[in-house]
N, C-alpha and C positions, 0 to 999 in steps of 0.2 A: 696470071696477072694479079697483081696485088694492088690493092687500093690503099693508099695512105690517107688517112684522115688527119687532119691537123686541127686540133682544138686550141682555140686561143686560151692561154693560161689565165688571163684576166676573167674571161667568161666562165671558165671552169671554177675559179675561186668565187666568183659572184654566185654561181649556181649552188655551190656547196654552202656558202654563207647563207643564201636564202633558205636552203633546206634545213640548216641548223637553226636558223631563226624561227622557221615554222615549227620545228620540233621543240624548240625552247618555249614558244608560245603555247603549244599544245600541253607540254609538261606543266607549265605555270598554271594553265587553266585547270588541269586535273588536280594539281596540288591545292589550288584555291578551293575547289569543290570539296576535297577531302578535309581541308582545314575547317571549312564552313560546317560540314557534317559533324566533325569532332567538337566544334564550338557549341552546336545545338545539343549534342549529347551531354556535354559538360553542364550546360544550363539545366537540362532535364535532371541530371544526377544531383545537382545542387538543390533543386526544388524538392526532389525526393528525400534528400538528406535533411532538409529543414523540416519536412513533414515527419520524418522518423524522430528527429529531436523533440518535436512537439509531443509526439506520442509517448516518447520515453519520459518526458517531464510529467505528462498526465498520468502515466503508470506509476511514477514515483510518488506523486501526490496521492493517488488512490491507495497505494501501499501504506503510506504514512497514516492516512485516515483509517484504513482497516486495522493497522497495528494499534492505533489509539483506541478504536472501538473494541478490539480484542482484549486489550489491557483492562478496559472498564468492565467487560463481561467477566474476565477472570477475577477481578476484585469483587464484583457482585456475587459471583459464584462462591468465592471464599467466605463472604459474609453470610450467604445463605447456608453454606456448609456449617459454619460456626453456630448459627441459629438452630439448625436441625440437630446438631450435637447437643445443644443446651436443652432443646425440647425433648429429645430422646432421653436425656438423663433425668429430666423432670418426670417423664412418663414412667420411668423405672422407680422413682421415689414415691413415697406416700402422697396421696392426692390432696388437693385443696380441701376437699370435704373433711379429711382427717384433721387438717390444720384448723378448720373452722370448729370442729368438735373439741379440739384441744383448747382453743381460744375461749369457747363457751365454758369450759371447765376451769378457766382462769390462767392458762398459760400466757407467759409474757412474750412480747415480740422477739426477744433474743432467743428464747427457747424454740419458738416456731421456726425462725430462720435457720437455726442450727439443725433441728430435727427433721424438718421437711424440705430443706434446700431452697427456702424462699429468700428473695432479696430482703434487705432491711425494710424497704418501702412496701413490699408486698406483705411482710409480716405485720407492719404497723397498720396497714389497711385492714387486714383480716381481724386484728385485735380491736380496732375501732368499730368495725361493723358488727362483729360477732362476739366480742369479748364481754366479760361481765362488767357491768357498770359499777364503779367504785362508789361506795356510800361512805360519808364521813361521819 
């Protein structure tokens, strides 16, 4: 014996429609949760990107300041190097004591500057302080 079940087609369609509706609601809820998590992740990444931009700006400012300071140090170093070279060349030339002795013997400032490597101002000063006094 075989039993035939008859299902009302309208009832079958309604059951299938209800099942699809429940499935659609479940999928929509899942998609909404996924979209919400993605939105939160996006906001977090935007916040981190802003922080990185600020850090990059700060690093750029610090780099510019360091470059400026380095340039000043290099200029100061160059000036010191030039001064050291001048002092070393003076150390190799006859001393101020010898220039003073020459001024006492009557040497003129031009001769002192030329012979002892003095500046014109230095030679004038040595002559005024230690040179012979001129009598008229």
